[in-house]
N, C-alpha and C positions, 0 to 999 in steps of 0.2 A: 481506389486512392490516388489523398492529394499529395501534394509537393511535402507536406509538412509532417506527414505521415512516411515519403518515400528518405528522407529528412534522416531522422525516430529509429528506421528501420540501419540506413547505412552505414550509422556510427555502435549500433547496440552489434552484440558477441553474435554467433552463428545459435542457431533454432535451437529451444531444449528439448522438444521433440519434433519427428519429422510426420507425424500422422495430419490425417485433414484434421480442419476443428471443425466440434460440431456442439452447438450448447445443447443440458438438456433440452425439454420442453419448461422445465422450472426457473431456471436459469433466461432464457429464454424470455419468458411472461415478466420476469423483472426487466430484463433493458429492454425492454419494449421492441419502440422503432428504432431502438441503437443495436439490437443486437444485430443483424446483417454487416453490420460498421466492423462490430466489434474479429468475428468473425471472419469482414475479412481480412481483418487488422491480421486476424493468429494464421489467415490461410496464405496470407504471404511469409511472415514466419511467428511460427508457435512456439512462443513465449521467450523472451529475452530480458540481459540487462545490458544498462545501458551504465555512459555518466562511471565508468568504476565500481557496480555493481551498484550504485546510489540508487538508480529506480532497477525497479523489477515490473518488468508485465508477467502473468502469468502463464500456464501455461494452457490450453482445453486439461489436456488431462496431467496427470503427476506422473516424472520418472526419478529416476535417479539425479539428475541435472535439479529440479527443484519440483516442490506441489504446486498442483494445476487447480482448477477456477472450479473446478468439483469438490474435492478437500476442503480447499482451502476457505468456499462459502459455505458448508457442513456446519448445519446449528450447531451439532457436538464436539468441535470445534475447540471455541473459542467465542460465535457468537453469541452465544447463547450466556455470559456472563455478561454479555451486556446490558440481559436481563429484557432487552425487545430495545434499547435504544437505536441497534441494527438492521431493526429489522425494513424492509423491504429494499435494501440495498445489490447490485453487484458488483461484491471487490473487486478490483479485475489488477490491479496496480498496486504497488507502496515504490515509499521513499524512502532513502536508509534506514529512517529511525523507525519505521513502519506507520508512519500517514498514510492513511490507503489511500487511491481511488476509487470512486465508484461510482456508475449507474445506478440514480435512485428517480425517480417520476420524469422518466422520458430529457435528465441531462446531466453534465457527468459532474461530480461534487471530489471538492475531498477533504476527505470524512479525518476528524480529531481523534486519536486514538486516545488522550486523554482526558475529554470532555464528550466525547462523543458530536462534537457539534460537524458541522456541515455547512460549506460551502461553496456556491455557486462557481463549479471554473467555468464548463465550454454547452454549446450545445448540441454539436455534436463528437465523435470522437479524432479529427482532424483537426475540429479547434484544442483539440484537449491539448493535440501535439505539439500546438503550435502553439499554446500557453509554455507549456513544459519545456521548445527551445528557446524559446524569446526568455523566461526566467526559471533555466536550472539549477542555478543554485541555490533561490530560493522554492523550487517546489520537489527538492532532490536530497538537499545537504550537501554535495559534491562537493563540497572546500574540506569537510570534515570529513568525510569516505575516504578521500584522497589523503589527506590526512594519516587519520588513524591508522591510516593499511601503511604506508609508511614508515609508520613510528612499530604498529603491530603483524605485521602482512593480512595477504587477503583475505577476506572473509570469505568460510565456508555458504554453502545456500540455503543455508537452513538458520544462519544465524542473521542476527539485522544488532543495529546501534539503538541504546537506549539510554532517557539520563534517570543516572542513581537521585537526583534532587529534581520532581517531574519539570516543564519547561512554562506551567499553567500557575507550576507555585512558586516560581521566578526561577530555579535554574537554570543555569546560562549555559548558550552552546557550545560548550568548552571540551577539549580533550579529557581533561580530570574530572568534569561529570557525565561521561560517558562508560557502558558498557557491555560487552558485544552481548546478545543472551537469544536464546531460542528464539522465532521468530513468533509463534505460538503460544510458549512464554513470556514475554512482552504482552501479546497483546491483551494475556489475561489479568494480569498483573495493569496494565491499565485499563481497563475496565473495570477491576475493582472502583480503581479512581474514580474512573464517570461516575459512575451509582450513587457514590458518596457527593460527588460532588453538583445532580445535574438539581435540583430543588435545594442546597444551602443555598443561605446568604452569604455576600463577602466578608469575606474575613471568620468562615465557623472555621472551628478544625476537623485537621479531615488527618485520615490515616494510609500511607504509602506504605503499599509493602508485596516488595522481588517476587514472585512466585517465579521460583526454579524450575 
């Protein structure tokens, strides 16, 4: 492990689970050349929160503390709602808004749940950790997570923050535009939005409904 992963681990909470991390053959196939790096990270700390829960790295398996990689990447949980737009990705972490970090085609990308858009971030898990540390407020939403929890209390592990008016539709990064929602429900809500947006021209009408 490199110095950036070590730094990220040093400012994170205790491991979600104590078991050794072993990716399934399916997830290993998606991760490709980064599978070994991801396993090495999880074998140092098998799932954790950092930046006051603004960043969650999923453990290899689910526990009382957090859902794990196997379940989070299950087609039946929320991915099917994206109608193929989330295919080929291994989602291994997320920000406070449910924005996903994933491995696809041998690189680490940021996945926007509102549009299903992918932004390439890094060629390795170590470089991803460097990006997170260098721009942690941008990549994790830390400042809003901090203020929200000061006003409303700590978010439980099954919750993320979601905009009432989607960011892609002009919603503001402000407390008044945020609600706490079950992480799975949040992804399903944004999946419906992304599927409407995918082939629409600018200015077309869309409907956004929060799925409880």
